[in-house]
C-alpha positions, -999 to 999 in steps of 0.1 A, spaced: 575 219 784 568 256 777 578 266 813 610 245 811 620 262 778 611 296 793 631 290 824 662 278 804 660 309 782 658 332 813 688 314 828 708 320 796 697 357 797 713 361 831 746 344 823 779 363 817 777 352 781 741 365 777 748 385 746 763 355 728 733 334 739 710 361 727 727 360 693 727 322 691 691 318 701 680 347 679 697 329 650 681 296 658 647 311 664 646 323 627 653 288 615 640 262 640 638 272 677 603 272 691 604 300 716 602 336 704 634 355 711 614 382 729 614 359 759 651 363 762 654 399 749 629 412 775 647 402 807 681 412 792 668 447 785 651 449 819 684 440 836 701 470 820 679 493 801 708 513 788 717 483 766 682 482 750 694 494 716 725 473 716 705 442 725 679 449 698 707 453 672 723 420 682 689 404 679 682 420 645 715 410 630 715 374 642 678 370 634 683 381 598 714 358 595 693 329 610 666 338 584 693 334 557 701 300 571 664 291 570 662 303 534 692 281 525 675 251 543 644 257 522 664 261 490 689 232 494 677 209 522 639 211 522 633 173 521 659 164 547 657 193 572 631 219 561 601 196 558 606 179 592 608 214 608 575 224 591 559 191 602 572 195 637 553 228 640 522 213 625 522 235 594 525 206 568 490 210 554 491 248 554 526 250 540 516 240 505 489 267 504 512 291 520 538 284 494 513 293 467 509 328 480 546 336 474 540 342 437 519 372 443 528 383 479 564 372 486 578 405 499 545 413 518 546 378 535 582 384 547 573 419 559 542 408 578 558 376 593 590 394 603 570 418 625 542 396 638 541 364 658 538 343 626 566 318 630 594 334 610 611 301 605 582 289 583 586 320 562 624 317 559 622 281 548 593 288 524 612 317 509 640 294 500 617 267 487 600 290 462 632 308 453 622 343 465 649 367 453 674 365 482 680 403 481 643 409 484 641 384 513 669 401 532 657 435 522 623 428 537 636 409 567 657 438 580 629 464 584 604 439 596 625 422 622 641 456 631 607 472 637 597 443 660 629 442 681 633 480 684 596 483 694 602 458 722 634 477 732 616 510 732 587 498 752 609 481 778 632 511 779 603 534 786 580 512 808 603 485 823 594 460 850 556 461 848 558 445 813 580 417 826 558 410 856 528 408 833 545 382 810 558 361 838 525 360 857 506 352 825 530 331 805 502 308 793 480 337 783 508 355 765 518 323 746 482 317 737 479 353 725 510 349 703 496 317 689 462 333 682 479 363 665 500 338 644 468 320 633 452 353 625 482 362 605 479 330 584 442 337 580 449 372 569 474 360 544 449 337 529 425 365 522 449 392 511 
């Protein structure tokens, strides 16, 4: 399934409407889509490195807007939409504990999750559920997501094709590494 989603994402990255697809998938990734947007951003930047900063900006803007959608799902539609999304990703049991951390660490959670492989969709929904101040949420999302996407753009602009080759040859390993980093992120949040 992972390879099929990866191949579909790469196909969209190479289409004439690739920037629209990038924006749409970036938006969805912040609320429900399972594949990190980096999988689409990487080949698009490699196809034309002069567009690296433009593509990172599209990804940032639409990711933050998608985060707002996730926030609204958490605030108004948690039982009908948000909870099934959380359950789909297997975070049901952890979600209640994760929710509890928002009282003390809300802004830090958004900052960390926005930059790391922690699924941002879980954080966006949780932020809405607990009623984290929306301005704080957006204010933390912009630098966190921006740092992540502009770092990817900078690395690809500088180093190019060897990074893509590594990811494509080791998709399972890269995915596992992202998952391990995500789990470590949750563990770190537990002990902060």
